[in-house]
N, C-alpha and C positions, 0 to 999 in steps of 0.2 A: 555246510554242504560238502558232501564227499567228492573225492576225485572221480568216482564212477558216475555220479550225477552230473558233474561238470562235463565229462566226456560225452554223455548222452545228450545233454543240452546243446553242446557244440555240434554234434552230429545232426541233430534236428535242425539247427540253424543253417548248416551247410545245405542240407537237402531242400529246405524251404527257400533259401536264397537262389539256388540253382534253378529249381523248377519255376519259381516265380519270375525269374529273369529270362527264361527261354524265349518267350514271345518277342521281347525286344531284341534279343540276340539274333533271332532269325531274320528280322528286318535289317539289323546292322550288317549281317553277313552279306546281304545283297549289295551293300555299298562297298564293303571290304573287297569283294570280288573284282571291283573296278580299280583297286589300288595296287600299287607295286608291292613286291614282296618286302622291300625295305620298310615301307610305311605300315604294312601289316605287323611286322615285328615291333615297330615303334608303338603301335597301338596296344600291343600285348604287353610290352615291358615298360615303356614310359608311362603309359596310361595307368599302370598299377599305382603309381604315386598319387594320382588324382582320384581314381576310382576307389581304392582301398584305404590308403593312409590319410586322405583328405576328407572325401565325402563320407565314407563309412566310419571314420574316426571322429570327425568334427560334428557331424549331424546328430548322432546320439548324445554327445556332450552338450550340444546346444539345446536340445530338447529337455535334457535333465536340468541344465542351468536355468532355463526359463521357468521350469516348473518349481525349482528350489531357489528363489531369488536371494535368500539369506546366506547362501553359500557362495564364496568368492570363486573366481576362475581357478586360482592356484589351489584352493582346497578341493575343488572338483577334480583337478588333475591328480592330486594326491589320493583322493578316493578311488580314482580310476586305477591307480597303481597299488591300491590296497594299503596305503600308508596313513589314511585319515579316517579314524573310526567316527569322529564327530560328523564329518561330511556324509559318510556312509549312512549313519543313523538319520540324518536330515533327509537324505534321499528316500530312505525307507518310509519316513513319515509322510512324504509327499507322493508316495507311490500311487495312491488312488487317482490323483490328478493326471499323472502320466498315462495310467491305464484307461481312464475315461476318454482322454483326448484320442489315444490310439485306437481304442475300441470303436468309437463312433466312426473314425476315419476308415477303418478296415471293414466295418459293416456296410458302410456306404459303397465302398469299393466292390464288395461282393454283390450287392443288389444292383449296382450299375451294370456289372457284367451279366448278371442273371436276366435282367429285363431289357437291356439296351444293346448288348454286343452280340455279334455273330459268334456261334459256338457249335461244337459237335455235341449233341445230346448224350448224356451218360447218367447223371444222378437225377436230382429233382428237375433239372433243366430239360429233361425229356418232355415235360408237360408244358414247357414254354418255348415252343419251336419258333415262334415269331417274336418280334420286338414288342415290348409293352412299356413304352415310355411313361405313360400315365401312372402305371403301377409303381415304377421306381420313385417318382416324385411323391406319390402318396405314401409309400413306405418310409421314405426319407423324412417327410414331415411328421408322420405319426411316431417314428422312433425318437426323433428329437424332442417332441412334446412330451412323450412318455418319460424319457430319461430325465428331462429337466423337472418334471413334476415329482418324480421319485427323489431327485436330489435337491428339492426346494429348500431343505434345511441348511444346505451348504452352497452359498453363492459361488464359491470358487469352483466347485464341481460342476455347477451349471455353466459357468464360463468355459471350463475345459471342454464340455460337450459341444458348446456353441463354436468354439475355436476348431475342434475336430471336424465339425460340419463345414465351416467356412473354408478350412484348409483343403478339404476334399474338392469343393467346387472350384476354388482358385487353381489348384494344381491340375485338375482334369481339364480345365479350360486351356491351360498351357500345354498339356499333353496332346490334346486334340490338334492344336496348332502345330506342335512339333511333329506329330505323325503325318499330317498333311504336307508339311515341308519336306519330310523325309521321303515321302512318295514322289514328290516333285524332284527331289535330289536324285533319286534312283533313275527317274526318267531322263534327267539331263546331266548325267555325270561327266560327259565328255568335255564340258566347258569349265570344269572345276579342277583345281590343282589337288594333289594328294594332301597337301597341308591343310587346305580348306575343309576337305572331307574329314580329316583327322580331328580338327578343332570342333567340327559340328558333332561328331560322334562322342567326343568327350563331354560336351555340354548336354547332349541328349542322355548320356549315361547317368550324369549327375541328377537330371530331372527324374528319370525313371527309377533311381535307387531309393527314392523316398518310401515306396511301399514296403520294401524289404526291411528297411531300418525300423519303421513303425511296427511291423509284424514281429520283429525280434523281441520287442518288449513283452510280447505275450509269453515268451519262453523264459525270460529272466530280465531283471534290471541291472544285472552285473555287467558293467560296461566292458570289462576285459573279455568276458565270454562272448558278448555281442560282436566286438571287433574281430575276435578270432573266427567265430562262426561265419558271419556274413562276409568277412574278408576273404577267407578261403573259398567260400561260395562264389564270390565275385571273380576270383582267379580262375576257378573251374569254368565259369561261364565264358570268360574271355578266351580260354583255351578251346572250348567247344565252338565258339563263334568262328574261329579261324580254321579249326581242323576237322570238326565233325558235326557241324550244325545241320547239314543235309540229312544225315542219318537220324539225328535227334528229332528233326522236324516231322519224321514219319510217325512218331508217337503222338497221335493227334489228340489223345485225351489227357495229356499231362497238364494242360492248362485248366481243365475241369478239376483235377485233383488239387492244383495250387489254389484256385479261386474259391473252391468249396472249403478248403482248409482255412483260408483267410476269413471266410464267413464265421466259421467256428471260433477261430482265434479272437476275432473281434467281439463275439458274444462272451467268450471266457474273460476277456479284459474288462468288459463292462460289469460282469458279475463280480469279479474280484474288486473292482473299484467300489462296490457297495459292501465291502468287508466280508464277502463270502469267499473264504480262502479255498482254492482248489489245489489238489496235489500237483506238484511240479511236473509229474510225468504225464498228466492228462493232455496238455496241448501237444506234447511230443508224440504220444501214441496216436492221437487223432490225425496229426500231420502225416506220420509214416503210414497209417492205415489208408487214408484217402489217396495219397500219392501212390502208394503200393497198388491199390485197386486200379487207379488210372493207368499205371504202367502195365499191369496185367491185361486189362482190356485193350490197351493200345497194341500190345504184343500180339494178342489174339487177332486183332483186326489186320495187322500186317501179314500174319500167316494166312488169313482168309483171303486177303487181296492177292497174295502170291499164288494161291491155289486156283482162283477163279479163271485167270487167263488160260491155264492149262486145261481146265475143265471145258472151256469153250472151244 
């Protein structure tokens, strides 16, 4: 892989991580506004150790290690640093398992947003203005049955699909609880210390980082590039959370771009898991295109909203 390809992949990972994390960052900002300047700085700087160098470093390593059990932890680390060709080849051999697990998880994530969450209509979601919970569970069941049927010759692939499905439902049960707790926290911040708020934000950030880590495998299984891309993206999000989240929140269609790209990335991962190789630039182009369109329509909506009061 050339240096230019590496740079493009990292750029795609940064954009994906930033846009995918904005929704959580907006909610976090509401808590940060109640904290002192000192603790805001601690969240930005001390939190980098946990958010980037722990969660976004250890989680991809753990996913790969579980998928490639014949590779030791030390060999995996050497593969991460580019010093173990044996481990790297072993990871390449088990790539379909990683892609199947991640693809199912991301596809469920997209359909959950499409059918169950509140959203500003932009792409296909314009035709689904109301919540359709029955559709989500129907799609989830049909997707899993279809994938497991197509992978019936490989029990490990079937297991990876099942684990991806189970991981989604377990994680989103935790996320819904976390979101409810965060709303309660915003409503009752006066009775909590800044230390308690800081600790809660760190735990919440670790929980919500899972989507970005899984999505990163759609771009590459190179762990160094994943760490650089989503690590920088996490730093940008933390900076935006403190300094410019009110401005970013005005771009109301960015989440549409992020979640729609997640749907495509999940599909690409499943396709590649069945040995249908896609060019490495495909997920990058799709991500940039969808997020670019979301940014454009958001910008146009902002200008339209600014003109309306004057017209009245």
